[in-house]
N, C-alpha and C positions, 0 to 999 in steps of 0.2 A: 828441528824441534820447535821452532817458533812459527812455522807456517800455519798450523791449525789454529792457534790463538789469534793470529792476525786475521785469518779468514773468518773466524767466529765473530771477531770484533767488527769486521766489515758488514756482517748481516745486521748488527744493531745500529751501525751508522746508517745503513739503508733505511731502517725503521725511523731513526731520528730525523733524517732528511725528509722522508715521506710525511712524518708528523708535522714538520714545519710547513710543507706544501698544503696539508689539510687545514692547518690553522689559518693560513692566508686565504684559503677558500672559504672557511667559516667567517672570517673577518669581512670578506667581500659580500657574503650572504647577508650578514647583519647590516652592513653599510647600505646595501641595496634596498633592504626592507625599510631602512630609516628614511631614505630619500625618494622612495618609489612614488609617493603621492605628489611629488613636485614635477614629475615627468609622465606623460601619457605613453611614452614609447620605451620605458626602461625595461631592460631584460634582467630579471632577478632569478637567481638560483632558488631552489627549494631544498629543504633538509634531506629529501630523498637523494638528491645528487651527492651529498656528503656520504650518506650511507652506502651508496653504490661504490664509491671510491674505496671503501673498506675492503672490497673484494680483491683489491690489489695487494693487500698486506701479506698473504701467504707467499706470494711470488717474490717478495723481498728476500726471503730466506732460501730461494732456489737459484739465484743468479750464478753462483759458483758452480753448482751442479749442472747448469745448462751451458757451461763454458762462457759465461758472460761476466764482464767486469762488475764488481760492486760499485755503488754510486760514487764513492770517493777512493777508488782503487789507487794505491800509492804509486804504482809504476806507470800511471797515466798522467801526463802533465796537464796543467790548467789550460794550456794552449789547445791541446787535443780535446779536452772536455768542454771548454767554454768558448774560447776565442774563435777558433776555426768554425765550429757550429754556428756561433752567433753571426759571423760574417756571411756564411752561406744563407742563413735565414733572412738576414738583412737584404741580401741581393735579390731574393725572391720577393720580399716585401716592397722594395723600391721598384722592381719591375712591375708589380701589380699596380702601384700608384701611377707609374708612367703610362701603362697601357690602359687601365680601366678609368682612372680619374682624369689624367691630363689629355689623353687622346679620345677615349670614348665618351667621357662625360666632363668636358671642360667647363660647362656652365656652372654657376654657383648653385649649391643646394639651398633650398628654402627651409629645410629642417634636417636634422640628423637622420641619415638613412639607417635601415635596420642593422647594418654591419658596423656602425659607429655608435658609441655611447659617450655620455658626458664625462669629461675628465675632472677629477682623478679616479672616479669610480671605474672607468674603463681599464685602468691598470689592474684592479682586483678581478674584474670580470674576465678579462682575456688571459690573465695568468691562470685563473681557475679553469677556463675553457681549454687552454693548452695542456694543463696538467691532466684533465679528464681524458682528452683525446690520446695523450701519450700512454696513459694507463691501459686504455681499452683497445688501442690500435697498435701498441708496441709491447709494453711490459707483459701483459697477460698472453696475447696470442704468440708472440715470438718466443717467449720463454717456454710455452707449451710445445711449439714446433721443435725447438732445439732439444728439449728433454726427450721428446719422442725420437728425434734423430740420433741421440746418444744411445737410446735403448735398443732400437731396431738394428739387427745385425752388428751389434757391438760398435755402433758409431760409423759403420762403413759408409753410410749415406748421409752423414751429418751435414756436409756442405750442401747436398741436394735439398735437404729439409730447410736449411737456412735460406737459400735463394728462392725456394718455392714460397716460404713464408714472407720473405721480403717483397716479392712481386704481389702476392695476394693482399697483404696489408697495405701496400702502396696504391693498389687500385681502389681500395674500399672508400676512402674519403672523397677522392675526386668523382667517383661514380655516385656516391650518396649526395654530394653537393653540386652536381652538374647543373649549371644555371640555364635558364631560358635565354633566348636571344639568337643572334646570328650564328651560323654554323662555325665560322672562324673563331668567334669568341668562345664557343663551347669547346672547340679543339684546343684553344689556348689554355683554358681552365683545366681540361683533362690532362694535357701533356705536362704543364708546369706542376699541377698537383701531384701527378704520378712521380715526376722526377724528384720533387722535394721530399715526398714520403719515402722514396727509394733511398735517397741519401740519408734520411733519418734512420732507416733500418740498418744501413751500413755503419753509421756512427754509433747506433745502439749496440751493435755487435762488437765494434772496436773499442769504444770508449765509455759505454754504459748509458743508463737511462737518462742521466742529466745532460748528456751530449745531445740525444735526440730531442729532449725537452727544450734545450737551448736553441736548436735550429728553429723550432716553432716559435719560441719567444722572440727571436730575432725577426722573424716574418711578421708576427703580430705587432711588434713595436712600431714598425713603419706603416703597415697596412691598416691596422685597427686603431692604434693609440695616437701616433703622431699625426696621421691624416685626420683623425677625429679632432685633435686639438686645433689643427689648421681650419677645418670646417667650422667648428664651434666658435672659435675666437677671431676668425677672419671673415669667412663667407657669410655667416649668420648675423654679423653685426651690422 
């Protein structure tokens, strides 16, 4: 008798959490526009970015129907939702710092490269970027895949649809962002990008949207934010 009210409440918790993420993104946009004239290289969102994120809202109400956990599902621990995903993301971020910065580019930068931004603005920008990617690479496509999987043949091929969606969404980002450079570096970027996205898809299915977002935030914390602090306040001084 209490299951339906709890599930209904979960949908609105999804909406509230999504709203907080949108507010952080708006704050970053306002902050970026306030300081953009102080930097020639600042990456600033436009209001269209926020409007595009509104496309994710209908999918907040479809998580249970797609056999996905709501954002703060009560039977999922914070270790599953936040701690383990954060550690996975951090491992990939530290690996990128070691391989790309320490081994491939050990010399000091003379200015912040495009993938780094001034702190603390970087916190807002890369949170917004992670949120945007998870909406369009995970929330929308995987929810659609799983809803289709439940509908076709009464769910007989549900797992096939999930694993197909997981592989396709995991290939998207590393292929779109495949860097120029030596072949081994391209292979490294493709393989690690695929593996991280694949793990995100698994955590999205098991522990919900916030788990997949936390994996990416763990990666961005080391690769974009802390490395940016190091370069800005050590190498550029």
